[in-house]
C-alpha positions as CSV (number, residue, x, y, z in Angstrom):
1,M,-0.1,0.2,0.0
2,S,1.2,3.5,-0.6
3,R,2.4,5.4,2.1
4,F,-0.3,7.6,4.1
5,L,-0.8,10.9,2.6
6,P,-1.9,13.3,5.6
7,F,-4.4,16.0,5.3
8,A,-1.8,18.6,6.1
9,L,2.0,19.0,7.1
10,P,3.9,22.2,7.9
11,D,6.5,23.3,5.5
12,I,9.7,23.5,7.6
13,G,13.1,23.9,6.3
14,D,16.7,24.5,7.0
15,E,16.1,28.3,7.8
16,E,13.6,27.6,10.4
17,I,16.0,24.9,12.1
18,E,18.8,27.4,11.9
19,E,16.7,30.3,13.4
20,V,15.4,28.1,16.0
21,V,19.2,26.8,16.8
22,D,20.3,30.5,17.0
23,T,17.5,31.3,19.5
24,L,18.6,28.1,21.7
25,R,22.3,29.3,21.7
26,S,21.3,32.9,22.5
27,G,19.8,31.5,25.9
28,W,16.7,33.7,25.6
29,L,13.8,31.1,25.0
30,S,10.7,33.0,26.3
31,T,9.5,36.3,24.9
32,G,12.7,38.5,23.9
33,P,14.2,40.0,20.7
34,K,12.9,37.1,18.4
35,A,9.4,38.1,19.1
36,K,10.1,41.5,19.0
37,R,11.6,41.2,15.2
38,F,8.4,38.8,14.6
39,E,5.8,41.5,15.3
40,S,7.8,44.5,13.5
41,E,8.3,42.2,10.3
42,F,4.7,41.0,10.5
43,A,3.4,44.2,10.5
44,A,5.7,45.5,7.7
45,F,4.7,42.3,5.5
46,L,0.7,43.7,6.0
47,G,2.0,46.8,4.5
48,A,0.6,49.3,6.9
49,G,2.8,51.6,8.6
50,D,0.4,52.5,11.5
51,L,-0.3,49.0,12.6
52,H,0.6,47.5,16.1
53,A,1.3,44.0,16.1
54,I,1.2,41.8,19.2
55,A,2.8,38.4,19.2
56,V,0.4,35.7,21.3
57,N,0.9,31.8,22.1
58,S,-2.4,31.3,19.9
59,A,-5.1,33.0,17.9
60,T,-7.8,32.2,20.7
61,A,-5.5,34.0,23.0
62,G,-5.3,36.9,20.6
63,L,-9.2,36.9,20.2
64,H,-9.5,36.6,23.9
65,L,-7.3,39.8,24.5
66,A,-9.2,41.5,21.7
67,V,-12.6,41.0,23.4
68,E,-11.3,42.0,26.6
69,A,-9.5,45.3,25.4
70,L,-12.7,46.5,24.0
71,G,-14.6,46.0,27.4
72,I,-16.9,43.5,26.7
73,S,-18.5,42.1,29.7
74,A,-21.5,40.3,31.2
75,G,-24.7,41.0,29.6
76,D,-23.1,42.1,26.4
77,E,-23.7,40.3,23.0
78,V,-21.3,39.4,20.2
79,I,-22.4,38.4,16.7
80,V,-20.6,35.3,15.3
81,P,-20.9,32.7,12.5
82,T,-22.0,29.3,13.7
83,H,-19.7,27.9,10.9
84,T,-16.6,28.2,12.7
85,F,-14.2,26.7,15.4
86,T,-15.3,27.0,18.9
87,A,-12.5,29.3,19.8
88,T,-14.5,32.2,17.8
89,A,-17.5,32.1,20.2
90,E,-15.7,30.7,23.5
91,V,-13.7,34.0,24.1
92,V,-16.9,36.0,24.3
93,R,-18.1,33.6,27.1
94,Y,-14.7,33.8,28.8
95,M,-16.0,37.7,29.4
96,G,-19.3,36.4,30.7
97,A,-20.9,37.7,27.3
98,D,-23.1,35.8,25.0
99,P,-22.5,35.0,21.5
100,V,-25.3,35.4,18.8
101,F,-25.1,32.9,16.1
102,V,-25.7,33.6,12.5
103,D,-25.8,31.6,9.4
104,V,-23.1,31.7,6.8
105,D,-23.4,32.7,3.2
106,E,-23.6,30.1,0.5
107,R,-21.3,32.4,-1.9
108,S,-18.5,32.4,0.6
109,Y,-19.0,30.6,3.5
110,C,-18.3,33.2,5.5
111,I,-20.9,35.2,8.0
112,D,-24.0,36.2,6.2
113,A,-24.2,39.7,6.4
114,D,-27.7,40.3,5.2
115,S,-28.9,37.9,8.4
116,M,-26.9,39.7,10.9
117,A,-28.8,42.9,11.0
118,S,-31.9,41.1,12.5
119,R,-29.7,39.6,15.2
120,I,-28.7,43.0,16.6
121,T,-30.1,44.2,19.7
122,T,-29.6,46.9,22.4
123,R,-27.0,44.6,24.0
124,T,-24.9,44.0,20.9
125,R,-21.3,45.1,21.1
126,A,-19.2,43.8,18.5
127,I,-19.2,41.4,15.4
128,I,-16.7,38.6,14.7
129,P,-16.6,37.7,11.0
130,V,-14.4,34.8,10.2
131,H,-12.6,34.7,6.8
132,Y,-13.2,31.1,6.1
133,A,-10.6,28.8,4.4
134,G,-8.9,31.9,3.2
135,L,-11.5,33.9,1.6
136,A,-12.3,37.3,2.9
137,A,-15.8,37.8,4.2
138,D,-18.0,40.4,3.0
139,M,-16.4,43.3,5.0
140,G,-17.7,46.1,3.1
141,A,-21.4,45.2,4.2
142,I,-20.1,44.1,7.6
143,T,-18.3,47.6,8.1
144,A,-21.3,49.3,7.1
145,L,-23.7,47.7,9.4
146,A,-21.2,48.0,12.2
147,H,-20.6,51.7,11.8
148,E,-24.4,52.3,11.3
149,K,-25.1,50.5,14.9
150,G,-21.7,51.6,16.7
151,L,-20.4,48.3,16.7
152,A,-16.8,46.9,17.2
153,I,-15.5,44.5,14.6
154,I,-12.9,41.9,15.4
155,E,-11.6,39.9,12.3
156,D,-11.0,36.3,13.0
157,A,-8.3,35.7,10.3
158,A,-7.1,32.5,11.5
159,H,-7.7,31.1,7.8
160,A,-6.3,34.2,6.0
161,L,-2.7,34.9,5.8
162,P,-2.1,36.5,3.1
163,T,-5.7,37.3,2.0
164,K,-6.5,40.3,0.1
165,L,-10.1,42.1,-0.4
166,N,-10.2,44.8,-3.1
167,G,-6.5,44.6,-3.0
168,Q,-6.1,45.4,0.4
169,M,-4.4,42.8,2.7
170,I,-6.8,41.4,5.6
171,G,-5.2,42.9,8.9
172,T,-5.1,46.4,7.2
173,L,-9.0,47.3,6.5
174,G,-9.4,49.5,9.2
175,T,-11.4,47.3,11.7
176,D,-10.8,47.4,15.4
177,C,-8.7,44.2,15.7
178,T,-7.6,41.2,13.3
179,V,-6.5,38.0,14.6
180,F,-4.1,35.5,12.7
181,S,-3.1,31.9,13.6
182,F,0.2,30.2,13.2
183,Y,-1.1,26.7,14.3
184,A,0.9,23.7,12.7
185,T,-1.9,23.4,9.5
186,K,-2.2,27.1,9.1
187,T,-0.6,28.7,5.8
188,I,2.3,29.9,8.1
189,A,3.2,27.8,11.1
190,T,5.1,28.1,14.5
191,G,3.5,24.9,15.9
192,E,1.2,27.2,18.4
193,G,1.0,30.7,18.0
194,G,-0.9,34.3,16.8
195,M,-0.8,37.8,16.2
196,L,-3.1,40.5,17.1
197,V,-2.9,43.6,14.9
198,T,-4.8,46.6,15.5
199,R,-4.4,50.4,14.5
200,R,-5.7,51.3,17.9
201,E,-3.3,52.5,20.5
202,D,-5.5,51.9,23.4
203,I,-6.3,48.3,22.4
204,A,-2.7,47.5,21.6
205,R,-1.4,48.9,24.9
206,R,-3.9,46.9,26.8
207,A,-3.6,43.8,24.9
208,R,0.3,44.1,25.7
209,V,-0.2,44.4,29.4
210,M,-2.8,41.6,29.6
211,R,-0.9,39.0,27.6
212,L,1.6,38.7,30.4
213,H,-0.1,38.7,33.8
214,G,-1.3,42.4,33.4
215,I,2.6,43.5,33.9
216,D,3.1,46.8,32.6
217,R,6.6,45.6,30.9
218,D,7.4,42.3,29.2
219,A,10.5,40.6,30.6
220,F,12.5,41.4,27.6
221,D,11.6,45.4,28.1
222,R,12.9,44.7,31.6
223,Y,16.3,43.5,30.8
224,V,16.9,46.5,28.1
225,S,15.5,49.4,29.7
226,D,17.4,51.6,32.1
227,K,15.1,50.5,35.2
228,P,16.3,47.8,37.4
229,A,15.6,44.5,35.7
230,W,13.8,43.2,38.9
231,W,11.3,46.1,38.9
232,Y,7.4,45.4,37.3
233,Q,3.8,46.7,38.2
234,V,0.9,44.4,38.0
235,V,-1.8,46.7,36.8
236,A,-4.5,44.5,36.0
237,P,-5.3,40.7,36.5
238,G,-4.0,39.6,33.3
239,F,-3.2,36.3,31.1
240,K,-0.2,33.9,30.1
241,Y,-0.3,34.4,26.6
242,N,2.9,35.9,25.4
243,M,4.7,34.0,22.3
244,P,8.2,32.7,23.2
245,D,11.0,33.1,21.0
246,I,11.5,29.6,19.9
247,A,8.2,29.8,18.2
248,A,8.9,33.6,17.0
249,A,12.1,32.2,15.3
250,I,10.2,29.7,13.1
251,G,7.6,32.5,12.5
252,L,10.3,34.9,11.2
253,Q,11.4,32.5,8.6
254,Q,7.8,31.4,7.9
255,L,6.7,34.7,7.0
256,R,9.7,35.3,4.5
257,K,8.0,32.2,2.6
258,A,4.3,33.3,2.9
259,D,3.9,34.7,-0.5
260,R,5.6,31.6,-2.2
261,F,3.2,29.5,0.0
262,R,0.4,31.1,-1.1
263,E,1.5,30.8,-4.7
264,R,2.0,27.0,-4.5
265,R,-1.6,26.7,-2.5
266,A,-3.3,28.8,-5.1
267,L,-1.6,26.3,-8.0
268,L,-2.6,23.2,-6.2
269,A,-6.2,25.0,-5.8
270,R,-6.4,25.4,-9.7
271,R,-5.3,22.1,-10.5
272,Y,-7.9,20.7,-8.2
273,D,-10.8,22.9,-9.8
274,D,-9.5,21.7,-13.4
275,A,-9.8,18.2,-12.2
276,F,-13.2,18.4,-10.6
277,A,-15.1,20.4,-13.0
278,D,-17.3,17.9,-14.4
279,L,-17.9,16.3,-10.9
280,P,-21.3,16.5,-8.9
281,I,-19.9,18.8,-6.8
282,A,-19.6,22.4,-5.7
283,L,-16.0,24.0,-5.9
284,P,-14.8,26.2,-3.2
285,P,-16.3,29.6,-3.3
286,R,-13.9,32.5,-4.4
287,R,-14.4,36.1,-5.6
288,Q,-13.4,37.6,-8.5
289,G,-10.3,40.1,-8.1
290,D,-9.8,39.0,-4.5
291,S,-6.6,36.8,-3.5
292,H,-7.7,33.6,-1.5
293,A,-5.2,32.2,0.9
294,W,-6.2,28.8,0.4
295,H,-5.7,27.6,3.6
296,L,-8.4,25.0,2.9
297,Y,-10.1,23.5,-0.1
298,V,-13.5,22.7,0.8
299,I,-15.8,21.0,-1.8
300,R,-19.3,20.2,-1.2
301,L,-21.1,17.3,-2.6
302,L,-24.4,18.0,-4.5
303,A,-27.6,15.9,-4.2
304,D,-26.7,13.9,-7.2
305,A,-23.5,12.5,-6.0
306,R,-23.3,8.6,-5.8
307,I,-21.6,8.7,-2.4
308,G,-22.6,10.5,0.7
309,R,-19.8,12.4,2.9
310,D,-19.2,10.1,5.7
311,E,-18.5,7.0,3.4
312,L,-16.6,9.2,1.2
313,I,-14.0,10.3,4.0
314,S,-14.1,6.3,5.2
315,R,-13.3,4.9,1.7
316,I,-10.6,7.7,0.7
317,A,-8.8,6.9,4.0
318,Q,-8.8,3.2,3.2
319,R,-6.8,4.4,-0.1
320,G,-4.3,6.3,2.3
321,I,-5.4,9.7,2.1
322,G,-6.3,12.0,5.0
323,T,-9.3,14.3,4.8
324,S,-11.1,16.7,7.2
325,V,-14.4,18.5,7.8
326,H,-14.5,22.2,8.5
327,Y,-16.6,22.4,10.9
328,V,-18.9,20.5,13.1
329,P,-20.7,23.9,13.4
330,L,-21.4,25.5,16.7
331,H,-25.1,24.9,16.5
332,Q,-24.3,21.0,16.7
333,Q,-22.0,21.0,19.5
334,P,-23.7,20.1,22.8
335,Y,-22.7,23.2,25.1
336,W,-23.5,26.0,22.5
337,R,-26.8,23.8,21.4
338,D,-27.9,23.4,24.6
339,R,-27.1,26.7,26.2
340,Y,-28.7,28.9,23.5
341,S,-31.5,26.5,22.0
342,L,-29.9,26.4,18.8
343,R,-31.8,24.5,16.0
344,A,-30.4,23.3,12.7
345,E,-33.0,24.5,10.7
346,D,-32.1,28.0,11.7
347,F,-29.1,27.8,9.9
348,P,-29.4,25.8,6.6
349,V,-26.5,26.9,4.8
350,S,-24.2,26.0,7.6
351,Q,-26.0,22.5,8.1
352,E,-25.7,21.6,4.5
353,L,-22.1,22.4,4.5
354,Y,-21.5,20.2,7.4
355,E,-23.4,17.4,5.9
356,R,-21.9,17.6,2.7
357,G,-18.5,19.1,3.0
358,I,-15.2,18.0,3.0
359,S,-11.6,19.4,3.1
360,L,-9.2,17.8,0.7
361,P,-5.5,17.7,1.3
362,L,-3.8,21.0,0.5
363,Y,-0.3,22.1,1.9
364,T,2.8,23.4,0.3
365,R,5.0,20.0,0.8
366,M,2.4,18.1,-1.3
367,T,4.1,17.2,-4.6
368,D,2.5,16.9,-8.0
369,D,2.1,13.2,-7.7
370,D,0.8,13.4,-4.3
371,Q,-1.9,15.4,-5.8
372,E,-2.7,13.2,-8.4
373,R,-3.2,10.5,-6.2
374,V,-5.8,12.6,-4.5
375,I,-7.4,13.4,-7.7
376,A,-7.8,9.9,-8.8
377,A,-9.0,8.6,-5.5
378,F,-11.6,11.3,-5.5
379,R,-12.9,11.1,-8.9
380,D,-13.4,7.5,-8.7
381,L,-15.3,7.4,-5.4
382,V,-17.4,10.6,-6.4
383,L,-18.3,8.7,-9.8
384,G,-19.1,5.4,-8.1
385,R,-16.0,3.5,-9.3
């Protein structure tokens, strides 16, 4: 049998290894000079000179810091898509506030901007749109609604590096905050890690304090400032969300490859498109003129497909190919379903995507031969062979 082809693999080269070794030899393993460099180079990569970038140990941490910095608290509501990972909603509950779930748009699988307006109440404080699979949400409509209603926007960009909307990089759109993920399967990977970016000085200042126990100076700042290294002040009950230099070292080298990684992912996506054009499936959404990060390649089986989604996943695994589902939506998850009395029929697009959707392998270490193997197996199974 052929070797197992995984759903995703990080693309780590000698450059990342050498940068990590340099960090180990430096003696600075926690948050230090590499994390500072990563923040600076990340902001420069996005291309907006007035951005603050705050490195954290996960995108979940970044989302939590953003919600906290905006002062969202018990009794408040935050609008989120149901078709997302639980972190998007759980950070709202961390603050005692309530997520309000909205279906996604079939044209993008991102939050349905038209459905949001009816869910806004006097308690609503913010919207957290998710740029699903690497495609930007309809930020024009979302921003217009937020401005009309006086709501903050926190972009969940865990899938969206580098994604462009109307030629503008996600992270530079002028929303309150954007949060990226560097988890092991993401378009650039540090193992665990994330980045919160914002133009708002008040949010950046609060996030920097709260990411490390509410201390008014990071450890690295204490060692390079003119004040005694042992001196610090706790100004708030903060969290332990800082990114260590080992992760930042990987991130520095991954960031330099981000554009090349996106080009390879886009090429693989186009090859899938061409190979599957005649099948009874819906190809992944995309928007003319925008740049898709292609974190995921998600297809949806149509009603006349000869195989069900679950059987397809099982049988393609028997051929040594890994796949995944993104996601089991939050209205199906016991905690969210039961706490907020959520019903599948209220989220028809998300429910159908869940029941019929499958994410195929898509990663930069995937060879052309690897992809041909996926294409051949997928075509055979969908055509009933």
